[in-house]
C-alpha positions as CSV (number, residue, x, y, z in Angstrom):
1,M,149.2,184.5,144.3
2,S,146.1,184.3,142.1
3,S,144.4,187.4,140.9
4,T,141.1,186.2,142.4
5,R,142.5,186.0,145.8
6,H,144.3,189.3,145.5
7,R,141.1,191.0,144.4
8,L,139.2,189.7,147.4
9,F,141.7,190.6,150.0
10,A,142.7,193.9,148.5
11,G,139.6,195.1,150.3
12,A,139.1,198.8,150.0
13,T,142.2,199.6,148.0
14,M,140.9,199.5,144.5
15,T,140.0,202.3,142.0
16,A,138.6,201.8,138.5
17,V,139.6,203.3,135.2
18,L,137.0,203.0,132.5
19,T,138.3,202.4,129.0
20,V,136.7,201.0,125.9
21,A,137.8,197.4,125.5
22,A,136.9,194.3,123.5
23,C,133.3,193.1,123.6
24,G,132.3,190.8,126.3
25,T,130.8,187.5,125.3
26,G,129.7,184.4,127.0
27,G,126.7,182.4,128.3
28,G,123.7,183.8,130.2
29,S,121.0,186.2,129.2
30,G,121.3,189.3,127.1
31,T,123.7,190.3,124.3
32,S,126.9,192.2,124.4
33,S,127.7,195.4,122.6
34,D,130.4,198.0,122.4
35,V,129.3,200.2,125.3
36,P,131.8,200.4,128.2
37,I,130.2,198.7,131.2
38,T,129.7,200.7,134.4
39,Q,129.9,199.6,138.1
40,R,126.2,200.2,138.4
41,A,125.5,197.9,135.5
42,I,127.6,195.2,137.0
43,A,125.7,195.5,140.3
44,A,122.3,195.4,138.5
45,V,123.2,192.2,136.7
46,A,124.5,190.5,139.9
47,L,121.5,191.6,142.0
48,E,119.1,189.7,139.7
49,Q,120.7,186.5,141.1
50,L,121.3,187.6,144.7
51,P,119.2,187.7,147.9
52,D,117.2,190.8,148.6
53,G,118.2,193.5,151.1
54,P,121.9,194.2,150.7
55,S,123.1,196.7,153.2
56,T,125.3,198.6,150.6
57,T,125.8,198.4,146.9
58,E,128.8,200.4,145.6
59,A,131.7,200.6,143.2
60,T,134.7,198.5,143.9
61,F,137.5,200.7,145.1
62,T,140.6,200.2,143.0
63,D,143.9,202.0,142.4
64,D,146.7,202.3,139.9
65,E,147.9,198.8,140.7
66,D,144.8,197.4,139.0
67,P,145.0,196.7,135.3
68,Q,143.8,199.7,133.3
69,G,140.2,199.3,132.5
70,A,139.3,197.0,135.5
71,L,136.3,197.8,137.5
72,G,133.7,196.1,139.7
73,A,130.8,196.3,142.1
74,D,130.7,195.4,145.9
75,I,127.5,194.2,147.3
76,R,127.4,193.7,151.1
77,Y,125.0,192.1,153.5
78,G,124.6,192.7,157.2
79,G,126.4,195.9,157.4
80,D,125.6,198.6,159.9
81,A,126.5,202.3,159.3
82,E,126.2,203.2,163.0
83,T,128.6,200.6,164.2
84,K,130.7,200.9,161.0
85,M,130.4,197.2,160.4
86,Q,130.9,196.7,156.7
87,G,129.1,193.3,156.4
88,D,129.7,190.3,154.2
89,L,131.1,191.0,150.8
90,L,130.0,189.7,147.3
91,R,132.4,191.3,144.8
92,V,132.0,191.2,141.0
93,Y,135.2,192.3,139.3
94,I,136.0,192.5,135.6
95,S,139.5,192.8,134.4
96,P,141.3,192.9,131.0
97,Q,144.1,190.9,132.7
98,V,143.6,187.1,132.8
99,A,145.3,185.2,135.6
100,K,147.8,182.6,134.4
101,D,147.6,179.2,136.3
102,P,144.9,180.4,138.6
103,C,145.1,177.1,140.7
104,D,148.8,177.5,141.2
105,D,148.4,179.2,144.6
106,D,149.6,177.7,147.9
107,Y,147.1,179.7,149.8
108,L,144.1,177.9,148.3
109,A,142.5,174.9,150.0
110,G,140.8,173.9,146.7
111,C,140.7,174.9,143.1
112,E,139.1,173.3,140.0
113,E,138.9,174.4,136.4
114,R,136.4,173.3,133.7
115,E,135.6,174.4,130.1
116,V,132.3,176.1,129.6
117,D,130.7,178.1,126.8
118,G,132.8,181.3,126.4
119,G,135.9,180.3,128.4
120,T,137.3,178.5,131.4
121,L,135.4,178.5,134.7
122,V,137.5,178.4,137.8
123,L,136.2,177.6,141.3
124,S,138.6,178.3,144.2
125,W,138.4,178.6,147.9
126,Q,140.3,179.2,151.1
127,E,139.2,177.6,154.3
128,E,138.9,179.5,157.6
129,E,141.7,180.4,159.9
130,P,140.0,180.2,163.3
131,E,139.6,183.6,165.1
132,E,141.4,185.3,162.1
133,D,139.6,184.8,158.8
134,P,136.4,183.0,157.8
135,G,137.8,182.0,154.4
136,Y,136.3,182.8,151.0
137,V,135.0,181.4,147.8
138,A,135.7,182.7,144.3
139,V,134.4,181.8,140.8
140,S,136.0,183.3,137.7
141,L,135.3,183.0,134.0
142,Q,138.5,183.3,132.0
143,K,138.2,184.5,128.4
144,D,140.9,185.3,125.9
145,D,140.8,189.0,126.6
146,Q,139.2,189.4,130.0
147,E,138.3,187.8,133.3
148,I,135.0,188.0,135.2
149,S,135.4,187.2,138.9
150,V,132.8,186.7,141.5
151,S,134.0,186.3,145.1
152,W,132.1,185.8,148.4
153,S,133.5,186.4,151.9
154,G,131.0,186.0,154.7
155,D,130.3,182.4,155.5
156,T,132.8,180.3,157.4
157,I,134.4,178.0,154.8
158,T,135.2,174.6,156.3
159,G,135.6,172.5,153.2
160,D,134.3,172.2,149.7
161,P,131.9,175.1,149.4
162,R,129.6,173.2,147.1
163,E,128.8,170.9,150.0
164,Q,128.0,173.8,152.4
165,D,124.8,175.8,152.8
166,L,126.2,179.2,151.9
167,R,124.3,182.5,151.8
168,I,125.6,182.9,148.3
169,S,125.9,179.5,146.7
170,V,128.5,178.4,144.3
171,E,125.8,177.8,141.7
172,T,124.6,181.5,142.1
173,M,128.2,182.8,141.7
174,E,128.7,180.7,138.5
175,K,125.5,182.1,137.0
176,I,126.7,185.6,137.6
177,A,130.1,185.0,136.2
178,Q,128.6,183.5,133.0
179,D,126.0,186.1,132.5
180,G,126.5,187.3,128.9
181,R,125.8,190.9,129.9
182,L,129.0,191.1,132.0
183,G,132.2,192.1,130.3
184,L,134.3,195.1,129.7
185,T,131.6,196.2,127.3
186,T,127.9,195.5,127.3
187,S,124.6,196.7,125.8
188,Q,123.0,200.1,126.3
189,A,120.0,198.3,127.9
190,T,122.3,196.9,130.6
191,I,123.8,200.3,131.2
192,D,120.2,201.6,131.6
193,E,119.4,198.9,134.1
194,G,122.4,200.0,136.2
195,A,121.3,203.7,136.0
196,A,117.9,202.7,137.3
197,L,119.2,201.2,140.5
198,K,117.5,202.9,143.4
199,D,119.9,201.9,146.2
200,W,123.4,202.8,145.0
201,D,126.1,204.1,147.4
202,G,128.4,205.4,144.7
203,G,132.2,205.2,145.0
204,E,132.9,205.5,141.3
205,P,136.5,206.7,140.9
206,D,137.7,209.6,138.8
207,P,139.0,208.0,135.6
208,A,141.7,210.6,135.4
209,A,142.9,210.2,139.0
210,F,146.1,208.4,138.0
211,D,147.0,210.4,134.9
212,R,150.6,211.5,135.1
213,V,151.0,215.3,135.3
214,P,153.7,217.8,136.3
215,S,154.2,218.2,140.0
216,T,153.6,221.4,141.9
217,D,154.7,222.7,145.3
218,E,151.3,221.8,146.7
219,S,151.2,218.3,145.1
220,L,154.6,217.4,146.7
221,I,153.2,218.3,150.1
222,N,150.0,216.3,149.3
223,S,152.1,213.3,148.3
224,F,154.1,213.3,151.5
225,W,151.0,213.8,153.7
226,S,148.9,211.2,152.0
227,A,151.7,208.6,152.1
228,H,152.6,209.3,155.7
229,G,149.2,209.8,157.2
230,G,148.5,211.6,160.5
231,Y,148.5,214.9,158.7
232,G,146.5,216.5,161.5
233,A,149.9,217.1,163.0
234,Y,151.1,219.1,160.0
235,S,150.4,222.8,159.3
236,A,151.7,226.0,157.6
237,R,151.9,224.8,154.0
238,S,154.0,227.0,151.7
239,S,156.4,227.0,148.8
240,S,159.9,225.9,149.8
241,P,162.5,228.7,149.6
242,L,165.1,226.0,148.9
243,K,163.9,225.6,145.3
244,E,166.2,228.5,144.4
245,D,169.2,226.4,145.4
246,F,168.1,223.5,143.1
247,G,167.9,225.7,140.0
248,P,165.6,225.8,136.9
249,G,162.6,223.4,136.9
250,A,162.7,222.7,140.7
251,V,159.4,222.4,142.6
252,G,159.2,222.2,146.4
253,G,156.9,222.6,149.3
254,R,157.4,223.3,153.0
255,F,155.3,222.6,156.1
256,E,155.6,222.3,159.9
257,A,155.3,219.1,161.8
258,E,154.3,219.0,165.5
259,K,156.4,217.3,168.2
260,N,155.5,213.6,168.8
261,P,156.9,210.9,171.1
262,D,159.6,210.0,168.5
263,Q,160.4,213.2,166.7
264,P,160.8,216.9,167.8
265,A,158.8,219.6,166.2
266,Q,160.4,220.4,162.8
267,T,160.2,222.1,159.4
268,I,160.1,219.7,156.5
269,D,160.9,220.6,152.9
270,V,160.1,218.3,150.0
271,L,161.8,219.0,146.7
272,A,162.1,217.6,143.2
273,S,164.4,219.0,140.5
274,P,166.1,218.1,137.2
275,Q,169.4,218.6,139.0
276,G,170.8,218.9,142.6
277,P,171.9,222.1,144.2
278,A,175.3,223.4,143.2
279,W,176.6,222.7,146.8
280,L,175.8,219.0,146.4
281,A,178.6,216.8,145.2
282,A,177.9,214.1,142.5
283,D,178.3,211.7,145.4
284,P,176.3,213.3,148.2
285,C,178.6,211.8,150.8
286,D,181.5,213.8,149.3
287,T,179.7,217.1,150.1
288,K,181.8,219.1,152.5
289,R,178.9,220.1,154.8
290,F,178.2,216.3,155.4
291,A,181.8,215.3,156.2
292,G,181.7,212.2,158.4
293,H,177.9,212.3,158.6
294,C,176.5,210.6,155.4
295,V,175.5,207.1,154.5
296,E,174.7,205.7,151.1
297,H,171.8,203.3,150.7
298,R,170.8,201.0,147.8
299,G,169.0,202.6,144.9
300,G,170.7,205.9,145.0
301,R,169.3,207.0,148.4
302,Y,171.4,208.9,150.9
303,F,171.0,209.9,154.5
304,A,173.1,212.9,155.5
305,W,173.1,215.1,158.6
306,V,174.7,218.2,160.1
307,P,174.8,217.9,163.9
308,G,174.1,221.0,166.0
309,P,171.4,223.6,166.8
310,A,169.3,224.9,164.0
311,A,170.8,228.3,164.4
312,D,174.2,226.9,163.7
313,G,173.0,225.0,160.6
314,G,171.9,221.7,162.1
315,E,169.8,219.8,159.5
316,V,169.1,216.4,158.0
317,W,169.0,215.8,154.3
318,M,167.6,212.7,152.5
319,F,168.3,212.4,148.8
320,G,167.1,210.1,146.0
321,L,169.2,210.3,142.9
322,R,167.3,209.1,139.9
323,D,168.2,208.8,136.2
324,D,166.6,212.1,135.2
325,E,165.8,213.9,138.5
326,V,166.8,214.5,142.1
327,V,164.3,214.3,145.0
328,A,165.2,215.5,148.4
329,I,163.7,216.0,151.9
330,R,165.1,218.3,154.5
331,S,164.3,218.1,158.2
332,S,165.3,221.2,160.3
333,G,164.3,223.5,163.1
334,Y,165.7,221.5,166.0
335,T,169.1,220.5,167.4
336,V,170.3,217.6,165.3
337,P,172.0,214.9,167.3
338,E,175.5,213.7,166.5
339,D,174.4,210.1,167.0
340,E,173.4,208.6,163.6
341,E,170.6,206.4,164.9
342,K,169.0,209.2,166.9
343,A,169.3,211.5,163.8
344,R,167.5,208.9,161.7
345,I,164.7,208.5,164.2
346,W,164.2,212.2,164.8
347,S,164.1,212.9,161.0
348,D,161.7,210.0,160.4
349,W,164.2,208.2,158.1
350,Y,162.6,204.8,158.5
351,F,159.5,206.1,156.7
352,L,161.3,208.4,154.3
353,D,163.8,205.7,153.2
354,S,161.1,204.0,151.1
355,Y,159.2,207.2,150.4
356,L,162.1,208.5,148.4
357,D,161.1,206.0,145.7
358,H,157.4,206.8,145.8
359,E,155.9,207.3,142.4
360,T,154.0,210.4,143.4
361,F,157.2,212.1,144.7
362,G,159.1,213.6,141.8
363,L,158.8,216.0,138.9
364,E,155.7,214.1,137.8
365,T,152.9,212.8,139.9
366,D,149.3,211.5,139.7
367,Q,146.5,213.9,139.0
368,E,144.8,213.0,142.3
369,M,147.8,214.6,144.1
370,L,146.9,217.9,142.5
371,D,143.2,217.5,143.3
372,L,143.6,216.5,147.0
373,D,142.4,219.1,149.5
374,L,144.5,218.4,152.6
375,G,145.2,222.0,153.6
């Protein structure tokens, strides 16, 4: 899938990390310099070519899946805050990662490349899927060290967008993409233009949000809650007393989960440690307490359960054995069924199976997991 299409349909899942990169060059007005560009500056340059009256102008929301240093601006038309209608989207996105073979995408209805001053200009589009998707148009300027993409999703695309009367024309998008002020770096004058924008809705990310830092008891709980969602049903956050079993360097949190249609009310412990507890065998399914009630899954993941009432030791453990650490989740506080499938459902295994590999669940996590206030 091309990076342009990914950027358009990633929607609100993007966060930016500002870093100093190579100077941007290309056609259009203005000169480039060595000042890292901002989302506001990107918006200011684009708005010079766009219709008046956007409903929102804000930073493109990116995350750690974006190339480091990528950032952008989202300019919407026809949105309504009261009805929560976002409106049609014009996105300008600048990335240090240049898409290879941008026209090699089966999802595209059309794609053309041509050489221009400063790089290769790519026009691509996808036509409407009736009652599902209106389609989109994208223009990107590919340089040696960066790519400047301009995408429009709003009009219904029924064929070659150059032959349609679009609110944002292909010609306008090409002018924006080739504006010499746009790049990973720009001039101070362009930065000042962005700072002077009167209608800016913000959304700039914390550049340190995805720095890797040591986990804490609280961050492990935040990781679980943010990955799972529905954390209004969780309460009573605390440090896990099970850390002691896991030995030096262990971190762990505990919280309570309310009953829901699929799972009973329960206590959940989330733990990460350089080593497993002494009672856990090298192969968790060889552990005596799990005799006959343990299943190994690919990637070093294990599901193990002890049937019976909580007072008699009924519990479910889910382990992830990694090269240099062990992560574990314990579900307890209810009568654990003998039946394997029921035990999986009640302990939420079908979510936790993949969560055991989550990058924010371990001895290290992202800075934003420490900063979240979900309590």
